[in-house]
N, C-alpha and C positions, 0 to 999 in steps of 0.2 A: 504493500500500500504506500509506504514511504517513497519507494522508487517511482511509483506512478505520479505521486504529488510532485516530486522533484522534476520529472520529465515535463509534466503539465506546466509547471512554473516557468521552466526554461522556454518552452514553446510559446507560452502566452507572452512572455517578456520579448521574445523575438518578433512576434506578430505586432505587438504594440509599438515596438521600435520601428518596424517597417512603416506602420501607419503614420506615426509622428514624423518620421524622416521624410516621407512623401510630402506631408504638409509643409515641413521646413524648406524643402527644395522649391515648392511652389511659392512660398513666401519670399525666398531669396530672389527668385526670378522675377517675381512681381515688383520688387524694388526698382528694377531696371526697365520695367514695361509700364504701359499705361497709355491712356489716350486723352488728348485735350479735345473737348467737344466745342462746337461753335456756340456762340451766344444765341439763345433761343428764348423768346418771351411770349409764349402763347397765353390765351385766356385760360384761366384755371378755375376749377371748382374744388373747394376744400370740403371734404365730408368728415364729420366728427361723430362716430358712434358713441352713444352714452347710455349708461345705466347706473343710477345712483352715484353721480360724479359731482355732487355739489362742492366738494372740497377742491376739485381740480379744474373744472370746466372753465372758470373765469380766467385762470392763468394761461390755459391752453389757447383760448380765443385771443387774449391780449398778446401773446407771443406771435400769433399770425398777423394781427393788426399792426404790430411793431416791426414787421419784416420790411426789408428795403425793396420789396417787389411792388410794382405799380398796382395800387389798390383798385384802380379802375378796371383791372384785368382779373380780379379775383371775386368769386362769390363764395360765401361760407354757409354751409348747410349742416345743422346739427340734427341728427336723427336720434330721437330719444325712445328707448325701448321700454317705455312705461315705467320710468323711474318713480320710486316711492318717496324720494326726498325733494329738495328744492332745486334740482338741476334745471328744470324747465323755467322756473321763475328767474333764475340767474341769467339764462340765455335770452329771455325776453327783454332784458335791460339793454342788450346790444342792438342798436337800431339797424345795422346792416347785416345782421345774421338771421338766416331763415331757420325757423324751428319746425320740425316735422315730428309728430308723435304717432306712435303705432303700438299695437298690442305687444306683449312680451313674447317675442318669437325667436330670439337668439341673434347672435352677431351676423351670421350670413344674411338673414333677412333684413337686418338693419342696413348693412352695406348695399344690398341689392336695391333697397328703397332709395338710398342716397344716389346710387349710380343712375337709376331711372329718372330721378328728379333733376340731376345736374344738367346744366345747359351747355357746358363746355366740353371740348374734345379731350381734355386732360384732367384727371381727377386725382387729387392728393388726399390720401387717407391718413388721419392722425388720431391716435387714441386719445381720449379725453384727459388722461393722466400724464400726457407728454407735452413738452414745450420745445420750441425750435429756436435756433440762433437766427439773427437778423437776415443773413444771406442764405439761409437754408433753401427757400423756395427757388431763388435764382439759380442755385447750384444743382438742385435736383431735377429741374426741367431741361437743362442744357443737353443731356444725352438724347432727348427725344428729337434732336436735329437729325439723328440717325433713324431712318424710318423702320429699321429692323429691331429697334428697341421697344419692347412691349411694356416694361415696367422698370422702375428705378427705386432703389432703397438707399437709405443713408447710414450714417454711423450713430449708434445709440449709446449714450452714456447714462450713468446712474445719477439720479437727482437726490434721493433721500439718504439719510445718514444712519449709521448703526453698524454693528459687527457683521451681520449677515449681508447687508448691502455693500460693505467694503469688499468682501470676497466676491460678490457678484459683479462689482465694478471691474475687478481684475479679470474675471471670467468673460464679461461682455467685451472687454478690450481684446481678448484672445479671439473671440468669435468675429468681432469686427475685422480683425486682421485677416482671418481666413476668408471671410466673404470678399473683402477688398482684393486680396491676392488672387483668388480664383477669378474674380471679375477682370482683373488686369491681365492675367495670363491667358485665360480661356474665353474672354469676352462673354462670360456667363457666370452668375454668382450661385452660391449655395445657401441653404438656410434662409430663404427669402424672408425679410423682416416686414411683415404686413402692418405692424404698429406705426410705421413711419415710411409709407410707400406712395409712389406716384404711378398712375396707370394711364395707358393710352386707351380711352374708353371703347373705341371700336373693337379693339382686340379682346377686351373683357367680354363684350357682347358676343363676339364670335365664339368664345369658349362656353357661353351659356351662363355667364355671371358666377357668383359664388355659390358653391354647392353645400348641401347639408349632410353629406355622407362621410365627412371627416371632421375631426376637431381642430384641424389646422387648415381652414379654408383658404388662407393666404398662400401657404405652401402648395396646396393642391392646384390653385389657380396659376401659380407661377410655372408649375410643371405642365399644365394644360397649354400655357403660352408657348413653352418650348416645343410642344407637339405641333403647334401651328407655325413654327419656324421663327418665332420671335425670341429675343434675348432679354434676360433680366440682369440689370447692371447695379453694382454697388459704387457709390460715390463717397470718397473720403471727406470732401469739403462740405457735405450736407450733414450737419450735426444736430441731433436732438437729445433731449434729456427726459428720462422717464422714472417713475417710481417703481421699485422692484419689491418683491416680498420681503417683509421685515421679520417674519418668524417662520418656523419650519412647516407649519400647517399651510400657510400661503405658498411657500416654496414648493411643497409637494403638489398642491392643486395646480400650480402653474406648470410644473415639469411633467406632471401626469398628462396634461393636455398636449404639451409640446411633444413628448416622446410617443405616446400612443397615437396622437394625430399624425406625427411624422411617419410612423409605421403604416398607418392607414393610407396615407398619401403615396408613399413609395410603392406599396403593393398594389394599390389601385392603378398606378401608372407604371407598373413594372416593365411594360413594353418599351419604355423610354430608356431603359438601362442598356445602352449600346453606344458604341463609338459614333454612330450616326448622329446621335443627339448630344454628344460631347462628354468629356471627362467629368465635369461637375455632377451630372446626374448619376453616373456610375459611382462616384465618390459618395454621394448622398445615400444611395442604396446600401453600399458596403458599410457606411458609418452606422446607419440605423440597425442593420442586422448584426454586425460585429459586436457593437457595444451592448446589444441586448443579450447576446450569448455570453459575452464577457461578464456582465453583471450577475449571471446565474452561477458561474464557477469562481468568481473573483474572491468572495469573502473567505471560503475555506482555504484557498491558496494563500491569502493574505495572512491568516492566522498561522499557517504552516511556515511561511517565510519568516515571520516575526520570531517564531520559536526556533527555527533552524539557525538563525544568526545570533540568537541570545547567547552571550559568552557564558562559559561554565564557571568563570571566576567571579561572577556577580554575587556578592554576599550581603549587600546592604541596599536599602531603599534608594539611597542617593544615586548609586551606580545604575540601578534599574531605571530611575527617572532620566538620567543622562542618556542611557541607551534608547529609551522610548522617544525622547525629544529628537535625538539624532535620526532615528529611524523614520519618524513622521515629519521630517522637515528637510529643507535644502541642505542642512548641515550634513545629512547622510551621504548624498552624492559627492559633496566636497571632501568629506572624510575618506571615502573610498578612493577617490582620485589621488588624494594626498598620500595615502598609504599603499598605492599601487606598486611602487618599487619594492616595498617590503613584503607585501602579501601576494604579489603576482596577479596574473590575469585569471578571471573566472567568468565563464559564460553566464553563470547563474546571476552574477551581479552586474556584469558589463552592460548588457542591453538595458536593464532598468535604470542604471546610473546615467548612461548617455541620453536616454529618453527624458529623464528628469532635467538634465542640463539643457537639452534642446527646447523643451517647453519653457523653461525659465528664460532663455534667450529670447524666445518669441514673445513672452509676456512683457519683457523690458522693451523690445522693439515696438510693440503695440502702444505702450504708454508714451513712447517717444514720438512715433509716427502720427498718432492722433492727438498730440499736444495735450496729454493729460498733465495736470499739475501734480508733480511728484510730491507725495507726502509720506511721512514715516509709516503711517498705517498701511499704505499701499505696499511698501517694501516688506512689512511684517506679513501682510496677506500673501505675498509671493513666497516668502520664506516658509510659511505654513500652508501652502496651497494644497499639498498632498492630502491632508485630512479632509479638506473640503471636497476633493474629487471622490474620496471614499463615500462621503455623504451623498453625492450626486449618483454614484453607482448603486447605493442602497435605494435611493428614490426610483431609479430606473427599474430595479428588481421589484420593488413594491408596486410600481405602476403596472408592470407586466402581470403580476399576480392579481391586482385589483381589477384589471381590465377583463379578466376571465369571468368576473361576476357582474360586470357593468353592462347595461344596455344602452348607455349614452353614446351617441355617434356623432354629435356635433356640439359646438360650444354655445352655451347659454348660461349667463351669469344668474346665480340664484340669490 
């Protein structure tokens, strides 16, 4: 049994190393590639889906009105999914904002109502808990000067404070980097960010609008656009800020939707997994399947590895704490590399250590590339990022298990 666990640990470490190395190569190539789009200033409809957003909707609308985009070329539509709070009352205070109320039908229906109501050919969707920088709209519409671009998403940063949001801020920077790099290298992005996205309306209508057969209607739509021959682009200069889950219950509910919805979308559109439609879609499918399987076998192997490397000469609690902190932090990879001349090469540790170093390099690159303000808490989050990834893997596993007993197939806030 021990030999089996050892072999599985080595194999898993190698697979993760290959996966992360591929991302690292794409990121490095992406630094030297990119495309400057022509200035483009179309008339634009902004659709804001809302449900019980009285704490956020005012700031969201204000950020749009404060943008440097020509206000005569913007219409703002708030589609309220029967909020029970004062969301509608707050929206009514804005003279130039159109409010549409509908029964509580879920996000897909809210978005479809907004798209059917919008007068203009380009539609920007912004979640109500999100705010944008002044030049966001100007930057996000430019890629539509290329008629093969069907949708554009921006860079999302974390707005709220706290321990969990700090780790998510680092995580979001990593995903921003991956989306931007794939977009630069392959002219098509992955993990399309529907909370902050602009669409070419005629393409959305060609695909049949947002569907209710997945919990990630935005990702599903992006894949449908790829089927129609359109690209989805990520723009680094289009920056927005959003509130993220501040406790583990909220984090689980969000990631449950993301992960299970992602699986629904990739299997629904599995015919797109070919080089005909590009590397990003193959990557997306492999990502969802690989990490789902990984989450199932990961925890037993983690416990085995922790015990395997536990020194036999640890006789006090202090030494055990030092070992634990080293094992679950960036200190571990640094320690292994430092002691490499003395301890020699081991396949069991090499791939895991190099993977950790590559991820850390990419996290630092993301913070620099997207002009994050470097704070001590960000460095601490990077140093202890490994335990946070364990939490995410546990959530993926719990999501897979929970989905077996859930009949929910689309996103609807309760």
